[in-house]
C-alpha positions in Angstrom: -18.7 16.3 36.3 -21.7 17.5 34.2 -21.4 15.1 31.4 -22.0 18.0 28.6 -19.2 19.6 30.3 -16.8 16.8 29.6 -17.9 16.2 26.3 -17.3 19.7 24.9 -13.9 19.6 27.0 -13.0 16.9 25.1 -13.9 18.0 21.8 -12.1 21.2 22.6 -8.7 19.1 23.0 -9.7 17.0 19.9 -10.1 20.1 17.7 -7.3 21.9 19.0 -5.0 18.9 18.6 -6.4 18.5 14.7 -6.1 22.0 14.0 -2.4 22.1 14.6 -2.1 18.7 13.0 -3.5 19.8 10.0 -2.0 23.0 10.0 1.8 21.4 10.3 2.3 23.0 13.5 2.4 19.5 15.2 4.6 17.3 13.0 5.0 13.5 12.9 6.7 12.0 15.9 6.1 14.8 18.4 4.9 13.2 21.7 1.9 14.3 23.2 2.5 14.3 26.8 -0.9 13.8 29.3 0.4 16.0 32.1 1.8 19.1 29.6 -1.7 18.9 27.7 -3.7 19.3 30.8 -1.7 21.7 31.9 -2.4 24.2 28.5 -5.9 23.0 28.6 -6.6 23.6 32.1 -8.3 20.4 32.4 -7.6 16.8 33.6 -5.3 13.9 32.5 -8.6 12.0 31.9 -10.1 14.3 29.4 -7.1 14.4 28.1 -6.4 10.6 27.8 -9.9 10.6 26.0 -9.2 13.1 23.4 -6.3 11.0 22.7 -8.2 8.2 22.1 -10.5 9.6 19.8 -7.5 10.6 17.6 -6.0 7.5 18.0 -9.1 6.6 15.8 -9.1 8.7 13.4 -5.3 7.8 12.7 -4.1 11.3 13.8 -2.2 9.8 16.6 -0.4 6.3 17.4 -0.7 5.2 21.1 2.3 2.7 22.4 1.8 0.8 25.6 4.0 2.5 28.4 5.3 5.0 26.1 2.4 7.4 25.5 0.8 9.2 22.9 2.5 10.4 19.5 1.9 12.2 16.6 1.4 9.7 13.6 3.9 9.2 10.8 2.3 7.5 8.1 4.4 5.1 6.0 4.5 5.4 2.2 2.3 2.3 1.6 -0.1 4.2 4.1 0.2 7.6 2.3 -0.6 5.7 -0.9 -3.4 3.7 0.2 -5.2 7.5 1.3 -4.8 8.9 -1.8 -6.2 5.6 -3.7 -9.2 5.8 -1.4 -9.5 9.5 -1.9 -9.5 9.2 -5.9 -12.1 6.5 -5.7 -14.6 8.8 -3.3 -13.8 12.2 -4.7 -14.5 10.9 -8.7 -18.3 9.7 -7.8 -18.4 13.2 -5.5 -17.7 15.3 -8.3 -20.1 13.5 -10.6 -22.7 14.4 -7.8 -21.7 18.2 -7.6 -22.4 18.2 -11.4 -26.0 16.5 -10.8 -27.1 18.7 -8.0 -25.0 21.6 -9.2 -26.8 25.2 -8.4 -25.6 28.7 -9.0 -25.1 29.7 -5.4 -23.1 26.3 -4.7 -21.0 27.1 -7.6 -20.4 30.8 -6.1 -19.6 29.3 -2.9 -16.9 27.1 -4.3 -15.7 30.1 -6.0 -15.4 31.9 -3.0 -13.5 29.4 -1.3 -10.8 29.4 -3.6 -10.7 33.0 -3.7 -9.3 32.6 -0.3 -7.0 29.5 -1.7 -5.2 32.1 -4.0 -5.1 34.9 -0.9 -3.5 32.8 1.6 -1.0 31.2 -1.4 -0.4 34.7 -2.6 1.0 36.0 0.8 2.8 32.7 1.6 0.5 32.4 4.7 1.4 28.5 5.1 -0.9 27.8 8.1 -4.1 29.1 6.2 -2.8 27.6 2.7 -2.4 24.4 3.8 -6.0 24.3 5.6 -8.1 26.2 3.0 -6.4 23.8 0.1 -7.6 20.6 2.2 -10.9 22.0 2.7 -11.7 22.8 -0.7 -12.2 19.0 -1.2 -14.4 18.9 2.2 -16.6 21.7 1.1 -17.2 20.4 -2.2 -18.7 17.5 -0.5 -20.6 20.3 1.8 -22.1 21.4 -1.2 -23.7 18.2 -2.2 -25.5 17.7 1.0 -23.8 14.7 2.0 -22.8 15.1 5.5 -21.1 11.6 5.9 -18.9 12.2 2.7 -17.9 15.2 4.0 -16.9 14.0 7.6 -15.1 11.0 5.9 -13.4 13.0 3.3 -12.6 15.7 6.1 -10.8 12.6 8.2 -8.9 11.6 5.2 -7.9 15.1 4.5 -6.6 15.7 8.3 -4.3 12.4 7.8 -3.1 14.0 4.1 -1.8 17.0 5.7 0.7 14.6 7.7 1.6 12.7 4.6 2.3 15.9 2.8 4.3 17.6 5.8 5.9 14.7 5.8 6.8 13.9 2.4 5.6 17.3 -0.2 7.9 19.2 -1.7 7.3 23.1 -0.9 6.3 23.9 -5.1 2.8 21.8 -4.7 0.6 24.7 -3.0 0.4 26.6 -6.0 0.1 24.2 -8.7 -2.9 23.0 -6.5 -4.7 26.1 -6.2 -4.1 26.8 -10.0 -6.1 22.7 -10.8 -8.9 24.0 -8.0 -9.8 26.9 -10.8 -9.8 24.3 -13.5 -12.1 21.6 -11.6 -14.4 25.0 -11.0 -14.2 25.3 -14.5 -15.4 22.2 -15.5 -18.1 21.9 -12.8 -19.5 25.0 -13.9 -19.5 24.1 -17.3 -21.4 20.9 -16.4 -18.6 18.6 -17.6 -18.6 15.9 -15.6 -16.2 13.6 -17.2 -13.9 16.5 -17.3 -14.3 17.4 -13.8 -13.7 13.9 -12.7 -10.8 13.7 -14.9 -9.0 16.9 -13.6 -10.2 15.8 -10.0 -8.0 12.4 -10.6 -5.2 14.3 -12.1 -5.2 16.7 -9.5 -5.0 14.0 -6.7 -2.6 12.2 -8.7 0.0 15.2 -8.9 -0.2 15.8 -5.6 0.9 12.0 -4.6 3.6 12.5 -7.7 5.0 15.8 -5.7 5.7 13.3 -2.5 9.0 12.8 -1.6 9.5 9.7 0.2 12.9 10.2 1.2 12.3 13.2 2.8 13.8 13.6 6.4 11.1 14.1 9.2 10.6 17.6 10.9 10.4 18.0 14.1 8.5 20.0 16.7 7.6 21.4 20.0 4.0 20.9 21.7 4.0 23.9 23.8 4.9 26.4 21.0 2.6 24.6 18.3 -0.5 24.7 20.8 0.7 28.6 21.5 
């Protein structure tokens, strides 16, 4: 098989599964059967295995010997550690955004938040989940730091699992409001205020997590349909 086609096929599977996880259509603990995925995507089990290995490297799934692949179920300790790392990274990202802010970059961020509001108002859970996480990645992209955007994207994908497992239902609207306030501080070029608001926002998200919540279940065919 052409290596370019192989790479594209693997990437397609990785992207589709990541999107299903981030949008809460594939839940923690869901078994990812190789043959079922191969049939769904019309590829060999070898390509599916390569995709699952990539996802395991990103900590979105776990591979268990003799049992197969499962959507990861982050522990409480891991959830707290992920948010701690995000606070470290995003404080400096916020300062960098203020330093390098331009009207065009602020406009792009405001347009993103407008899409968030539309998704929140329409109760579009899949779009809302994706857009609320992408706000932070978009900030990183607009600073021009592609490495930071990639790392943050991976962390936020893991956060999608954490929020699915532990977050209360009312947090999304608050997150959108906090994003709006962060933009106001960025527009005022008030770096310390913006960093304070970002830190408080991430703390608020973590504080809304209910760590004794019963875990949901889902079916892979329904999630990828």
